[in-house]
MOPAC internal coordinates of N, CA, C and O (Angstrom, degrees):
PM7 1SCF
backbone

  N    0.0000 0     0.00 0     0.00 0    0    0    0
  C    1.4197 1     0.00 0     0.00 0    1    0    0
  C    1.5384 1   112.24 1     0.00 0    2    1    0
  O    1.2310 1   119.57 1   171.70 1    3    2    1
  N    1.3226 1   118.43 1    -8.30 1    3    2    1
  C    1.4704 1   119.67 1  -179.80 1    5    3    2
  C    1.5272 1   110.26 1   -65.23 1    6    5    3
  O    1.2310 1   119.83 1   144.71 1    7    6    5
  N    1.3234 1   117.93 1   -35.29 1    7    6    5
  C    1.4683 1   118.88 1   177.54 1    9    7    6
  C    1.5395 1   110.48 1   -67.34 1   10    9    7
  O    1.2310 1   120.59 1   145.30 1   11   10    9
  N    1.3021 1   116.49 1   -34.70 1   11   10    9
  C    1.4625 1   119.64 1   176.62 1   13   11   10
  C    1.5002 1   109.54 1   -64.12 1   14   13   11
  O    1.2310 1   120.05 1   135.31 1   15   14   13
  N    1.3210 1   117.50 1   -44.69 1   15   14   13
  C    1.4576 1   120.84 1   178.27 1   17   15   14
  C    1.5411 1   110.16 1   -62.19 1   18   17   15
  O    1.2310 1   119.97 1   137.44 1   19   18   17
  N    1.3189 1   117.66 1   -42.56 1   19   18   17
  C    1.4440 1   121.23 1   176.99 1   21   19   18
  C    1.5171 1   111.42 1   -59.28 1   22   21   19
  O    1.2310 1   120.01 1   138.35 1   23   22   21
  N    1.3219 1   117.60 1   -41.65 1   23   22   21
  C    1.4708 1   121.34 1   178.44 1   25   23   22
  C    1.5155 1   110.20 1   -63.24 1   26   25   23
  O    1.2310 1   120.65 1   133.59 1   27   26   25
  N    1.3357 1   116.35 1   -46.41 1   27   26   25
  C    1.4597 1   120.22 1  -178.35 1   29   27   26
  C    1.5248 1   109.44 1   -62.47 1   30   29   27
  O    1.2310 1   120.07 1   138.13 1   31   30   29
  N    1.3297 1   117.48 1   -41.87 1   31   30   29
  C    1.4645 1   120.70 1   177.39 1   33   31   30
  C    1.5332 1   110.84 1   -65.11 1   34   33   31
  O    1.2310 1   120.22 1   143.02 1   35   34   33
  N    1.3301 1   117.18 1   -36.98 1   35   34   33
  C    1.4594 1   122.27 1   179.32 1   37   35   34
  C    1.5200 1   110.64 1   -60.91 1   38   37   35
  O    1.2310 1   120.57 1   145.40 1   39   38   37
  N    1.3442 1   116.52 1   -34.60 1   39   38   37
  C    1.4424 1   120.76 1  -179.66 1   41   39   38
  C    1.5218 1   113.26 1   -61.36 1   42   41   39
  O    1.2310 1   120.27 1   156.85 1   43   42   41
  N    1.2995 1   117.08 1   -23.15 1   43   42   41
  C    1.4751 1   120.81 1  -178.21 1   45   43   42
  C    1.5297 1   112.02 1   -73.90 1   46   45   43
  O    1.2310 1   119.96 1   168.00 1   47   46   45
  N    1.3145 1   117.69 1   -12.00 1   47   46   45
  C    1.4723 1   121.34 1  -174.55 1   49   47   46
  C    1.5235 1   114.84 1   -74.63 1   50   49   47
  O    1.2310 1   119.38 1   158.56 1   51   50   49
  N    1.3030 1   118.78 1   -21.44 1   51   50   49
  C    1.4588 1   118.51 1  -176.83 1   53   51   50
  C    1.5105 1   112.77 1  -177.22 1   54   53   51
  O    1.2310 1   120.82 1     9.80 1   55   54   53
  N    1.2865 1   116.03 1  -170.20 1   55   54   53
  C    1.4613 1   123.15 1  -178.50 1   57   55   54
  C    1.5367 1   108.77 1   -78.32 1   58   57   55
  O    1.2310 1   120.75 1   -65.34 1   59   58   57
  N    1.3131 1   116.17 1   114.66 1   59   58   57
  C    1.4551 1   120.78 1   179.95 1   61   59   58
  C    1.5236 1   111.52 1  -111.68 1   62   61   59
  O    1.2310 1   120.74 1  -152.67 1   63   62   61
  N    1.3338 1   116.19 1    27.33 1   63   62   61
  C    1.4487 1   120.82 1  -179.99 1   65   63   62
  C    1.5227 1   110.04 1   -54.45 1   66   65   63
  O    1.2310 1   120.20 1   -51.47 1   67   66   65
  N    1.3204 1   117.23 1   128.53 1   67   66   65
  C    1.4527 1   122.66 1   178.51 1   69   67   66
  C    1.5043 1   115.09 1    87.39 1   70   69   67
  O    1.2310 1   120.12 1  -178.17 1   71   70   69
  N    1.3342 1   117.37 1     1.83 1   71   70   69
  C    1.4613 1   120.58 1  -179.96 1   73   71   70
  C    1.5289 1   110.07 1   -67.54 1   74   73   71
  O    1.2310 1   120.49 1   -46.69 1   75   74   73
  N    1.3149 1   116.68 1   133.31 1   75   74   73
  C    1.4494 1   122.64 1   178.53 1   77   75   74
  C    1.5367 1   107.30 1  -111.88 1   78   77   75
  O    1.2310 1   120.57 1   -54.24 1   79   78   77
  N    1.3316 1   116.52 1   125.76 1   79   78   77
  C    1.4529 1   121.26 1   178.79 1   81   79   78
  C    1.5206 1   107.75 1  -102.95 1   82   81   79
  O    1.2310 1   120.59 1   -69.72 1   83   82   81
  N    1.3025 1   116.48 1   110.28 1   83   82   81
  C    1.4688 1   122.74 1  -179.18 1   85   83   82
  C    1.5232 1   110.09 1   -86.81 1   86   85   83
  O    1.2310 1   120.40 1   -46.19 1   87   86   85
  N    1.3325 1   116.85 1   133.81 1   87   86   85
  C    1.4587 1   119.31 1   176.57 1   89   87   86
  C    1.5470 1   109.90 1  -150.72 1   90   89   87
  O    1.2310 1   121.93 1   -13.00 1   91   90   89
  N    1.2998 1   113.92 1   167.00 1   91   90   89
  C    1.4469 1   119.18 1   173.54 1   93   91   90
  C    1.5497 1   107.83 1   -87.22 1   94   93   91
  O    1.2310 1   120.37 1    13.92 1   95   94   93
  N    1.3211 1   116.89 1  -166.08 1   95   94   93
  C    1.4667 1   120.64 1  -177.97 1   97   95   94
  C    1.5231 1   111.69 1   -95.77 1   98   97   95
  O    1.2310 1   120.06 1  -154.80 1   99   98   97
  N    1.3269 1   117.49 1    25.20 1   99   98   97
  C    1.4499 1   121.13 1   179.31 1  101   99   98
  C    1.5081 1   112.56 1   -57.16 1  102  101   99
  O    1.2310 1   120.17 1   -27.23 1  103  102  101
  N    1.3215 1   117.27 1   152.77 1  103  102  101
  C    1.4581 1   121.64 1  -175.51 1  105  103  102
  C    1.5141 1   112.83 1   -56.29 1  106  105  103
  O    1.2310 1   120.62 1   142.31 1  107  106  105
  N    1.3474 1   116.41 1   -37.69 1  107  106  105
  C    1.4549 1   119.80 1  -177.16 1  109  107  106
  C    1.5247 1   112.81 1   -64.86 1  110  109  107
  O    1.2310 1   120.78 1   153.33 1  111  110  109
  N    1.3426 1   116.11 1   -26.67 1  111  110  109
  C    1.4841 1   120.09 1  -179.28 1  113  111  110
  C    1.5154 1   112.25 1   -83.66 1  114  113  111
  O    1.2310 1   120.50 1   171.60 1  115  114  113
  N    1.3335 1   116.65 1    -8.40 1  115  114  113
  C    1.4653 1   121.19 1  -179.82 1  117  115  114
  C    1.5319 1   111.82 1  -102.35 1  118  117  115
  O    1.2310 1   120.27 1   172.30 1  119  118  117
  N    1.3202 1   117.09 1    -7.70 1  119  118  117
  C    1.4691 1   120.40 1  -177.26 1  121  119  118
  C    1.5248 1   111.54 1   -62.70 1  122  121  119
  O    1.2310 1   120.81 1   -40.34 1  123  122  121
  N    1.3249 1   116.05 1   139.66 1  123  122  121
  C    1.4560 1   121.24 1  -176.12 1  125  123  122
  C    1.5268 1   111.58 1   -57.34 1  126  125  123
  O    1.2310 1   120.26 1   131.18 1  127  126  125
  N    1.3392 1   117.11 1   -48.82 1  127  126  125
  C    1.4727 1   120.63 1  -176.98 1  129  127  126
  C    1.5245 1   112.32 1   -59.88 1  130  129  127
  O    1.2310 1   120.72 1   138.87 1  131  130  129
  N    1.2995 1   116.22 1   -41.13 1  131  130  129
  C    1.4635 1   122.41 1   179.47 1  133  131  130
  C    1.5267 1   110.51 1   -64.30 1  134  133  131
  O    1.2310 1   121.13 1   130.87 1  135  134  133
  N    1.3221 1   115.44 1   -49.13 1  135  134  133
  C    1.4688 1   119.43 1  -178.40 1  137  135  134
  C    1.5143 1   111.51 1   -66.70 1  138  137  135
  O    1.2310 1   120.72 1   144.91 1  139  138  137
  N    1.3407 1   116.23 1   -35.09 1  139  138  137
  C    1.4684 1   120.76 1   179.04 1  141  139  138
  C    1.5310 1   110.00 1   -64.49 1  142  141  139
  O    1.2310 1   120.03 1   137.84 1  143  142  141
  N    1.3591 1   117.55 1   -42.16 1  143  142  141
  C    1.4643 1   121.38 1   177.73 1  145  143  142
  C    1.5150 1   110.77 1   -58.85 1  146  145  143
  O    1.2310 1   120.50 1   138.08 1  147  146  145
  N    1.3274 1   116.65 1   -41.92 1  147  146  145
  C    1.4667 1   120.48 1   179.12 1  149  147  146
  C    1.5207 1   111.19 1   -66.11 1  150  149  147
  O    1.2310 1   120.79 1   136.48 1  151  150  149
  N    1.3234 1   116.09 1   -43.52 1  151  150  149
  C    1.4518 1   120.63 1  -178.81 1  153  151  150
  C    1.5415 1   112.60 1   -66.35 1  154  153  151
  O    1.2310 1   120.65 1   148.69 1  155  154  153
  N    1.3383 1   116.37 1   -31.31 1  155  154  153
  C    1.4641 1   120.47 1  -179.32 1  157  155  154
  C    1.5324 1   111.87 1   -69.05 1  158  157  155
  O    1.2310 1   120.37 1   158.46 1  159  158  157
  N    1.3061 1   116.90 1   -21.54 1  159  158  157
  C    1.4538 1   120.04 1  -178.75 1  161  159  158
  C    1.5250 1   109.97 1  -109.90 1  162  161  159
  O    1.2310 1   120.47 1    12.31 1  163  162  161
  N    1.3220 1   116.70 1  -167.69 1  163  162  161
  C    1.4512 1   119.86 1  -177.44 1  165  163  162
  C    1.5233 1   114.19 1   -83.86 1  166  165  163
  O    1.2310 1   120.00 1  -172.41 1  167  166  165
  N    1.3277 1   117.60 1     7.59 1  167  166  165
  C    1.4705 1   121.41 1  -172.79 1  169  167  166
  C    1.5215 1   111.71 1   -83.34 1  170  169  167
  O    1.2310 1   120.83 1   -42.45 1  171  170  169
  N    1.3109 1   116.03 1   137.55 1  171  170  169
  C    1.4622 1   122.33 1   175.85 1  173  171  170
  C    1.5300 1   108.02 1  -104.70 1  174  173  171
  O    1.2310 1   120.33 1   -48.87 1  175  174  173
  N    1.3118 1   116.97 1   131.13 1  175  174  173
  C    1.4528 1   120.35 1   179.20 1  177  175  174
  C    1.5304 1   109.31 1   -91.97 1  178  177  175
  O    1.2310 1   120.11 1   -50.17 1  179  178  177
  N    1.3117 1   117.40 1   129.83 1  179  178  177
  C    1.4517 1   123.29 1   177.54 1  181  179  178
  C    1.5175 1   107.96 1  -119.47 1  182  181  179
  O    1.2310 1   121.04 1   -65.20 1  183  182  181
  N    1.3339 1   115.62 1   114.80 1  183  182  181
  C    1.4633 1   120.92 1  -177.75 1  185  183  182
  C    1.5148 1   110.23 1  -117.29 1  186  185  183
  O    1.2310 1   120.54 1   -40.62 1  187  186  185
  N    1.3099 1   116.58 1   139.38 1  187  186  185
  C    1.4715 1   119.68 1   176.23 1  189  187  186
  C    1.5158 1   110.13 1   -69.56 1  190  189  187
  O    1.2310 1   121.13 1   -19.61 1  191  190  189
  N    1.3217 1   115.45 1   160.39 1  191  190  189
  C    1.4727 1   119.96 1   177.18 1  193  191  190
  C    1.5081 1   110.71 1   -69.29 1  194  193  191
  O    1.2310 1   120.69 1   -27.23 1  195  194  193
  N    1.2859 1   116.28 1   152.77 1  195  194  193
  C    1.4656 1   121.73 1  -178.49 1  197  195  194
  C    1.5407 1   109.13 1   -61.28 1  198  197  195
  O    1.2310 1   121.49 1   -45.51 1  199  198  197
  N    1.3267 1   114.75 1   134.49 1  199  198  197
  C    1.4744 1   123.59 1   176.32 1  201  199  198
  C    1.5200 1   113.31 1    58.60 1  202  201  199
  O    1.2310 1   119.77 1  -150.80 1  203  202  201
  N    1.3307 1   118.05 1    29.20 1  203  202  201
  C    1.4726 1   120.10 1   177.48 1  205  203  202
  C    1.5186 1   108.88 1  -132.74 1  206  205  203
  O    1.2310 1   121.01 1   -96.21 1  207  206  205
  N    1.3113 1   115.67 1    83.79 1  207  206  205
  C    1.4720 1   120.19 1  -178.25 1  209  207  206
  C    1.5279 1   112.86 1   -67.61 1  210  209  207
  O    1.2310 1   119.95 1   164.56 1  211  210  209
  N    1.3133 1   117.70 1   -15.44 1  211  210  209
  C    1.4683 1   120.65 1  -178.30 1  213  211  210
  C    1.5172 1   112.61 1   -80.74 1  214  213  211
  O    1.2310 1   120.24 1   165.70 1  215  214  213
  N    1.3182 1   117.15 1   -14.30 1  215  214  213
  C    1.4737 1   120.20 1   178.40 1  217  215  214
  C    1.5181 1   112.93 1   -49.38 1  218  217  215
  O    1.2310 1   120.86 1   134.73 1  219  218  217
  N    1.2625 1   115.95 1   -45.27 1  219  218  217
  C    1.4609 1   120.94 1  -172.71 1  221  219  218
  C    1.5283 1   113.20 1  -125.53 1  222  221  219
  O    1.2310 1   120.29 1  -148.73 1  223  222  221
  N    1.3183 1   117.05 1    31.27 1  223  222  221
  C    1.4560 1   120.91 1  -175.14 1  225  223  222
  C    1.5448 1   111.42 1   -58.57 1  226  225  223
  O    1.2310 1   119.85 1   136.77 1  227  226  225
  N    1.3151 1   117.90 1   -43.23 1  227  226  225
  C    1.4615 1   120.86 1  -178.26 1  229  227  226
  C    1.5176 1   109.15 1   -66.71 1  230  229  227
  O    1.2310 1   120.73 1   136.38 1  231  230  229
  N    1.3572 1   116.20 1   -43.62 1  231  230  229
  C    1.4737 1   119.14 1   178.57 1  233  231  230
  C    1.5094 1   110.88 1   -62.92 1  234  233  231
  O    1.2310 1   121.10 1   136.68 1  235  234  233
  N    1.3364 1   115.50 1   -43.32 1  235  234  233
  C    1.4792 1   119.87 1  -179.26 1  237  235  234
  C    1.5459 1   109.87 1   -57.19 1  238  237  235
  O    1.2310 1   120.92 1   135.58 1  239  238  237
  N    1.3376 1   115.85 1   -44.42 1  239  238  237
  C    1.4634 1   119.47 1  -179.60 1  241  239  238
  C    1.5250 1   111.47 1   -64.88 1  242  241  239
  O    1.2310 1   120.16 1   133.44 1  243  242  241
  N    1.3299 1   117.30 1   -46.56 1  243  242  241
  C    1.4606 1   121.71 1   179.34 1  245  243  242
  C    1.5269 1   111.11 1   -59.57 1  246  245  243
  O    1.2310 1   120.61 1   129.97 1  247  246  245
  N    1.3439 1   116.44 1   -50.03 1  247  246  245
  C    1.4565 1   119.53 1  -177.31 1  249  247  246
  C    1.5242 1   111.41 1   -67.72 1  250  249  247
  O    1.2310 1   120.14 1   147.99 1  251  250  249
  N    1.3135 1   117.34 1   -32.01 1  251  250  249
  C    1.4581 1   119.78 1   174.86 1  253  251  250
  C    1.5090 1   112.38 1   -61.54 1  254  253  251
  O    1.2310 1   121.07 1   135.96 1  255  254  253
  N    1.3432 1   115.57 1   -44.04 1  255  254  253
  C    1.4610 1   119.61 1   178.14 1  257  255  254
  C    1.5218 1   110.74 1   -66.85 1  258  257  255
  O    1.2310 1   120.02 1   139.88 1  259  258  257
  N    1.3369 1   117.57 1   -40.12 1  259  258  257
  C    1.4581 1   120.13 1   179.53 1  261  259  258
  C    1.5202 1   111.53 1   -63.29 1  262  261  259
  O    1.2310 1   120.46 1   138.32 1  263  262  261
  N    1.3246 1   116.73 1   -41.68 1  263  262  261
  C    1.4767 1   119.60 1   178.91 1  265  263  262
  C    1.5138 1   110.58 1   -61.39 1  266  265  263
  O    1.2310 1   120.16 1   138.03 1  267  266  265
  N    1.3072 1   117.30 1   -41.97 1  267  266  265
  C    1.4498 1   121.48 1  -178.16 1  269  267  266
  C    1.5246 1   112.30 1   -69.88 1  270  269  267
  O    1.2310 1   120.67 1   135.70 1  271  270  269
  N    1.3287 1   116.33 1   -44.30 1  271  270  269
  C    1.4488 1   120.20 1  -171.08 1  273  271  270
  C    1.5245 1   114.77 1   -94.39 1  274  273  271
  O    1.2310 1   120.16 1   153.12 1  275  274  273
  N    1.3312 1   117.29 1   -26.88 1  275  274  273
  C    1.4689 1   119.57 1  -171.64 1  277  275  274
  C    1.5230 1   115.32 1  -119.16 1  278  277  275
  O    1.2310 1   120.77 1   136.45 1  279  278  277
  N    1.3023 1   116.14 1   -43.55 1  279  278  277
  C    1.4536 1   120.48 1  -165.59 1  281  279  278
  C    1.5336 1   112.15 1   -81.72 1  282  281  279
  O    1.2310 1   121.49 1   -79.54 1  283  282  281
  N    1.2623 1   114.76 1   100.46 1  283  282  281
  C    1.4515 1   122.27 1   175.34 1  285  283  282
  C    1.5309 1   104.90 1  -133.34 1  286  285  283
  O    1.2310 1   119.60 1   -81.08 1  287  286  285
  N    1.3274 1   118.38 1    98.92 1  287  286  285
  C    1.4712 1   122.42 1  -167.44 1  289  287  286
  C    1.5379 1   116.54 1   -46.46 1  290  289  287
  O    1.2310 1   119.57 1   148.00 1  291  290  289
  N    1.3257 1   118.42 1   -32.00 1  291  290  289
  C    1.4476 1   119.62 1  -177.81 1  293  291  290
  C    1.5245 1   114.28 1   -78.55 1  294  293  291
  O    1.2310 1   119.70 1   170.99 1  295  294  293
  N    1.3209 1   118.17 1    -9.01 1  295  294  293
  C    1.4535 1   121.57 1  -172.98 1  297  295  294
  C    1.5385 1   115.32 1   -82.37 1  298  297  295
  O    1.2310 1   119.32 1   164.65 1  299  298  297
  N    1.2777 1   118.91 1   -15.35 1  299  298  297
  C    1.4634 1   121.09 1  -171.48 1  301  299  298
  C    1.5072 1   111.55 1  -119.98 1  302  301  299
  O    1.2310 1   120.60 1   -56.21 1  303  302  301
  N    1.3116 1   116.45 1   123.79 1  303  302  301
  C    1.4677 1   121.25 1   179.52 1  305  303  302
  C    1.4969 1   112.18 1   -83.66 1  306  305  303
  O    1.2310 1   120.22 1   163.86 1  307  306  305
  N    1.3274 1   117.19 1   -16.14 1  307  306  305
  C    1.4665 1   120.58 1  -179.32 1  309  307  306
  C    1.5204 1   110.28 1  -155.68 1  310  309  307
  O    1.2310 1   120.98 1   -15.25 1  311  310  309
  N    1.3192 1   115.73 1   164.75 1  311  310  309
  C    1.4658 1   120.76 1   175.80 1  313  311  310
  C    1.5119 1   110.31 1   -67.55 1  314  313  311
  O    1.2310 1   120.52 1   146.46 1  315  314  313
  N    1.3128 1   116.61 1   -33.54 1  315  314  313
  C    1.4661 1   120.57 1   178.93 1  317  315  314
  C    1.5290 1   110.52 1   -61.04 1  318  317  315
  O    1.2310 1   120.74 1   136.21 1  319  318  317
  N    1.3174 1   116.19 1   -43.79 1  319  318  317
  C    1.4656 1   120.09 1   179.04 1  321  319  318
  C    1.5291 1   110.25 1   -65.19 1  322  321  319
  O    1.2310 1   120.29 1   135.98 1  323  322  321
  N    1.3375 1   117.04 1   -44.02 1  323  322  321
  C    1.4472 1   119.62 1   177.96 1  325  323  322
  C    1.5274 1   110.87 1   -58.64 1  326  325  323
  O    1.2310 1   120.60 1   135.38 1  327  326  325
  N    1.3379 1   116.47 1   -44.62 1  327  326  325
  C    1.4707 1   121.11 1   177.51 1  329  327  326
  C    1.4973 1   112.68 1   -57.52 1  330  329  327
  O    1.2310 1   120.80 1   137.18 1  331  330  329
  N    1.3217 1   116.08 1   -42.82 1  331  330  329
  C    1.4656 1   121.51 1   178.95 1  333  331  330
  C    1.5159 1   110.40 1   -62.34 1  334  333  331
  O    1.2310 1   120.57 1   133.59 1  335  334  333
  N    1.3248 1   116.51 1   -46.41 1  335  334  333
  C    1.4753 1   121.27 1   178.66 1  337  335  334
  C    1.5191 1   111.45 1   -61.92 1  338  337  335
  O    1.2310 1   121.23 1   139.02 1  339  338  337
  N    1.3244 1   115.25 1   -40.98 1  339  338  337
  C    1.4675 1   119.73 1  -179.54 1  341  339  338
  C    1.5269 1   110.48 1   -63.74 1  342  341  339
  O    1.2310 1   119.93 1   135.74 1  343  342  341
  N    1.3031 1   117.74 1   -44.26 1  343  342  341
  C    1.4807 1   120.89 1  -179.94 1  345  343  342
  C    1.5319 1   110.45 1   -63.99 1  346  345  343
  O    1.2310 1   120.67 1   140.44 1  347  346  345
  N    1.3268 1   116.33 1   -39.56 1  347  346  345
  C    1.4684 1   120.02 1   180.00 1  349  347  346
  C    1.5245 1   111.66 1   -67.84 1  350  349  347
  O    1.2310 1   120.63 1   149.32 1  351  350  349
  N    1.3352 1   116.40 1   -30.68 1  351  350  349
  C    1.4538 1   121.90 1  -177.83 1  353  351  350
  C    1.4985 1   108.67 1   -69.93 1  354  353  351
  O    1.2310 1   120.10 1   180.00 1  355  354  353

């Protein structure tokens, strides 16, 4: 749950209107407190269908590469900077 807390803290940095959080059907993504935090903000939760790993295979691959190559929480002072780095990548 520390990554969840980091994400929720990250949301405080700026306007995240329209942000979509992609996840599988893991138990942590179904917890009431977690879902409530997402609903209280501008974040939309996108979950794959139960027992269908192919629903989001392309997204899973893309986000896996992004996490490996780009996402290092201490590297970005703002969402604007992260967006710039993402576009350049």
